[in-house]
C-alpha positions as CSV (number, residue, x, y, z in Angstrom):
1,M,115.3,81.2,81.4
2,T,116.2,82.7,84.6
3,D,118.7,85.2,83.9
4,Q,115.9,87.8,84.1
5,Y,114.8,87.1,87.8
6,T,115.8,88.4,90.9
7,D,115.5,87.3,94.1
8,L,112.5,89.7,95.9
9,A,114.5,89.9,99.5
10,E,117.0,92.1,97.0
11,L,115.0,94.7,96.3
12,D,114.3,96.5,99.1
13,E,111.1,99.1,97.0
14,Y,108.8,95.9,95.9
15,Q,106.1,94.9,98.0
16,L,103.5,92.0,97.5
17,E,100.2,93.2,96.2
18,H,98.4,90.7,99.3
19,E,100.7,90.1,102.4
20,G,99.4,86.9,102.0
21,Q,101.2,86.1,99.1
22,D,104.3,85.6,100.7
23,L,104.7,82.3,100.2
24,R,108.6,82.1,102.0
25,G,108.3,79.7,105.0
26,H,105.5,78.1,103.5
27,G,104.7,74.4,102.2
28,L,104.6,73.4,98.3
29,Y,102.5,70.6,97.9
30,S,101.3,68.4,94.9
31,T,97.4,68.7,94.7
32,D,97.1,65.0,95.9
33,G,98.6,65.9,99.1
34,K,102.4,65.4,98.7
35,R,104.5,68.2,100.5
36,L,106.9,69.1,98.0
37,G,109.1,71.2,99.8
38,T,109.4,74.8,101.8
39,V,109.6,78.1,99.8
40,S,112.7,79.4,100.3
41,R,112.5,82.4,97.7
42,M,109.7,84.1,95.5
43,L,111.7,85.2,91.9
44,V,110.9,88.5,90.4
45,D,110.3,89.2,86.9
46,P,111.4,93.2,87.1
47,E,110.6,93.8,83.2
48,H,106.5,92.5,84.0
49,D,106.5,93.9,87.5
50,H,105.4,90.2,89.3
51,V,106.3,87.5,91.0
52,A,107.6,84.5,88.3
53,A,108.5,81.8,90.4
54,L,109.3,80.2,93.9
55,V,112.5,79.0,95.1
56,L,112.4,75.7,97.1
57,E,115.3,75.2,100.0
58,D,117.0,72.0,97.9
59,G,117.0,74.7,95.4
60,R,114.5,73.4,92.9
61,G,112.5,76.4,91.0
62,V,108.8,76.2,90.4
63,P,106.6,78.7,87.9
64,V,103.9,80.8,89.8
65,S,101.9,80.3,86.5
66,E,101.4,77.0,87.9
67,I,100.6,77.4,91.4
68,E,97.2,77.9,93.4
69,I,97.5,79.5,96.9
70,R,95.3,77.7,99.3
71,D,95.4,78.3,103.3
72,G,99.1,80.2,103.3
73,D,100.5,77.7,101.3
74,A,101.0,76.4,97.6
75,Y,99.9,73.7,95.4
76,I,100.8,72.8,92.4
77,D,99.4,69.6,90.0
78,P,101.6,66.6,90.5
79,V,104.4,67.2,88.1
80,E,107.0,65.5,86.4
81,E,110.8,66.7,87.5
82,S,111.4,68.3,84.0
83,R,108.9,71.5,85.2
84,Y,110.9,72.4,87.7
85,F,114.3,74.6,87.2
86,K,117.3,75.3,88.6
87,P,117.2,79.2,88.7
88,S,120.5,81.7,88.2
89,K,122.2,83.5,91.3
90,R,122.5,86.6,88.7
91,S,121.2,89.5,89.7
92,Y,120.4,92.8,87.9
93,K,120.0,96.0,88.7
94,R,116.3,97.6,87.5
95,K,113.6,99.7,87.9
96,R,111.4,99.1,91.2
97,G,108.2,99.3,91.3
98,V,105.3,97.1,93.1
99,V,105.0,93.1,92.3
100,V,101.5,92.1,91.9
101,V,101.1,88.6,92.2
102,T,97.6,87.3,91.2
103,R,95.9,84.5,92.9
104,R,94.2,81.7,90.9
105,S,91.0,81.0,91.4
106,G,90.0,77.8,93.6
107,T,88.5,75.2,91.9
């Protein structure tokens, strides 16, 4: 599943559309307030030009489609461990461009 993703830090020519969406070093929280960890990496899907997943400091990965950005941190509905994944360490050379990340509308 994650073999096609590349760490954003390895893609020099990519940039986030909005600087405030760089979640590296920021917390990931469940919407019920539990701190789940700190985001250490952002994984890019170069085929679709977007950030597809966040990787926490303990190596767990979380799909970006599951998160909401609030006040510089990421929030996710409480999920079962089965929703996390272990990202691959593989990297691919791909055509580079701007990475678009869309914020979910607040609730």
